[in-house]
C-alpha positions in Angstrom: -1.5 9.7 -12.8 0.5 8.7 -9.7 4.2 8.2 -10.4 5.3 5.0 -8.7 8.7 3.5 -9.1 8.5 0.5 -11.5 10.3 -2.0 -9.3 12.0 -1.2 -5.9 9.9 0.1 -3.0 11.0 3.3 -1.3 12.7 2.6 2.1 9.9 4.5 3.9 7.4 1.9 3.0 9.3 -0.7 5.0 8.4 1.2 8.2 4.7 0.9 7.9 3.9 0.1 11.5 4.9 1.1 15.0 6.8 -1.4 17.1 5.2 -4.8 17.8 3.7 -3.8 21.2 1.9 -0.8 19.6 0.7 -3.0 16.7 -0.6 -5.6 19.3 -2.4 -2.9 21.3 -4.1 -1.6 18.2 -5.2 -5.1 17.1 -6.5 -5.9 20.6 -8.5 -2.6 20.5 -9.9 -3.4 17.0 -11.0 -6.9 18.1 -12.7 -5.1 21.0 -14.7 -3.0 18.5 -12.6 0.2 18.7 -13.2 2.0 15.4 -10.6 4.7 16.1 -7.9 2.0 16.5 -9.0 0.5 13.1 -8.8 3.9 11.5 -5.3 4.4 12.9 -4.1 1.0 11.7 -5.5 1.7 8.2 -3.8 5.1 8.2 -0.4 3.5 9.1 -0.6 0.8 6.4 -2.8 2.3 3.6 -0.1 4.0 1.5 2.1 0.9 1.5 -0.8 -1.4 0.5 -1.9 0.9 -2.2 1.6 1.4 -3.6 2.1 -2.4 -3.7 -1.1 -2.9 -5.6 -0.4 -0.1 -7.9 2.9 -1.7 -8.8 1.1 -5.0 -9.5 -1.6 -3.5 -11.7 -0.3 -0.2 -13.0 -3.7 1.5 -12.7 -4.4 4.0 -9.9 -8.2 3.6 -9.8 -8.0 -0.2 -9.8 -5.3 -0.1 -7.1 -7.7 2.0 -5.0 -10.5 -0.5 -5.5 -8.3 -3.4 -4.7 -7.0 -1.7 -1.6 -10.5 -1.2 -0.3 -11.3 -4.8 -1.0 -8.1 -5.9 0.8 -9.1 -4.1 4.0 -12.7 -5.5 3.7 -11.3 -9.0 3.6 -8.7 -8.3 6.3 -11.4 -7.1 8.8 -13.5 -10.2 8.0 -10.5 -12.5 8.6 -9.0 -10.6 11.5 -9.8 -13.3 14.0 -7.6 -15.7 12.0 -4.5 -13.4 12.3 -2.4 -15.1 15.0 0.4 -12.5 15.2 3.2 -14.8 14.1 4.1 -12.4 11.3 3.8 -8.6 11.2 0.3 -7.3 10.5 1.5 -5.7 7.2 3.0 -9.0 6.0 -0.4 -10.7 6.6 -2.2 -7.7 4.9 0.2 -7.8 1.9 -0.6 -11.5 1.4 -4.4 -10.6 1.3 -3.7 -7.7 -1.1 -1.6 -10.0 -3.4 -4.4 -12.7 -3.4 -7.0 -10.0 -4.1 -5.0 -8.8 -7.1 -4.6 -12.4 -8.5 -8.4 -13.0 -8.0 -9.1 -9.8 -9.9 -7.0 -10.7 -12.9 -8.4 -14.3 -13.0 -12.0 -13.1 -12.9 -13.7 -13.0 -16.3 -14.9 -9.5 -17.0 -17.8 -8.3 -19.1 -16.6 -6.1 -22.0 -18.9 -3.3 -23.1 -18.4 -1.5 -26.4 -17.8 2.3 -26.0 -19.8 2.7 -29.2 -23.1 1.4 -27.6 -25.8 4.0 -27.1 -25.7 5.3 -23.5 -22.1 4.5 -23.1 -20.4 7.0 -20.7 -18.2 9.7 -22.1 -14.6 8.7 -21.5 -12.4 11.8 -21.3 -8.8 11.1 -22.1 -6.8 12.5 -19.2 -3.6 10.5 -20.1 -0.4 12.5 -20.7 0.5 13.1 -24.4 2.2 10.2 -26.2 5.7 11.6 -26.0 5.5 12.1 -22.2 7.0 9.3 -20.1 6.2 6.7 -22.7 9.4 4.7 -22.6 9.4 4.6 -18.8 5.7 3.4 -18.8 6.4 0.8 -21.5 9.4 -0.5 -19.6 7.4 -0.8 -16.4 4.7 -2.6 -18.3 7.1 -5.0 -19.9 8.6 -5.8 -16.5 5.1 -6.2 -14.9 4.0 -8.5 -17.7 7.2 -10.5 -17.4 6.8 -10.9 -13.6 3.2 -12.1 -14.1 4.5 -14.9 -16.4 6.7 -16.4 -13.6 5.6 -19.5 -11.8 3.6 -18.7 -8.7 6.3 -19.1 -6.0 8.7 -16.9 -7.9 6.1 -14.4 -8.8 4.9 -14.0 -5.2 8.5 -13.7 -3.9 9.5 -11.0 -6.4 6.2 -9.1 -6.0 6.3 -9.3 -2.2 10.0 -8.3 -1.9 10.2 -5.5 -4.5 6.6 -4.3 -4.9 5.4 -5.1 -1.4 8.6 -4.1 0.4 8.6 -7.2 2.6 12.0 -8.3 3.9 13.4 -11.7 3.0 12.8 -13.1 6.6 9.1 -12.2 6.4 8.7 -13.8 3.0 10.4 -16.9 4.4 8.0 -17.0 7.3 4.9 -16.7 5.0 6.2 -19.3 2.6 7.5 -21.6 5.4 11.0 -21.8 3.8 14.5 -20.5 4.7 15.9 -17.1 3.9 18.4 -18.8 1.7 15.5 -20.4 -0.3 13.9 -17.0 -0.7 17.2 -15.6 -2.1 17.5 -18.6 -4.5 14.0 -17.9 -5.7 14.9 -14.2 -6.3 18.1 -15.2 -8.1 16.2 -17.7 -10.3 13.4 -15.1 -11.0 16.0 -12.5 -12.0 17.6 -14.9 -14.5 14.3 -15.7 -16.1 13.2 -12.0 -16.2 16.5 -10.9 -17.7 16.3 -13.6 -20.4 12.7 -12.8 -21.2 13.3 -9.0 -21.4 16.5 -9.5 -23.5 14.5 -11.8 -25.9 11.8 -9.2 -26.2 14.3 -6.5 -27.2 15.6 -8.7 -30.1 
């Protein structure tokens, strides 16, 4: 199982793309049908998109599937990308929406006792390994998912997606001060919720 920090994004993930002119060159080449440019852009952004989705869902296989879905949607919508934000910012918004759509979609549940059910080997670490860290990350993830949408997006984008405040402000069409106020409000709610849970 991949070990991903439960909250803050590593600094390296902030540097997911080359400077603006390089990004523009790649996007122009992709729009012109250059498959190599598309592969290069995926290579530059894939680990950051995957890590963001992993932090949202806590499941490596699901994060992989959602990352593939994110790129599929991004290529379909590429003509609508106007370049006012960085490409990764736009891509992160697609990833976040893809995750939300996944958790809102009703899923068919199959009993593992049914005849013909696949064998499900248990590759999970033993119960005493990393259990408190995983439980803490899960409690935090669950608490974040209960926030109202604007606060949830802001927290997820900043801490799990690694987006700077000014990029979130641009996406949400608000000021950087308003983004910081959202973060402050979200922290207060999360702190209260997690404290209440410990009692």
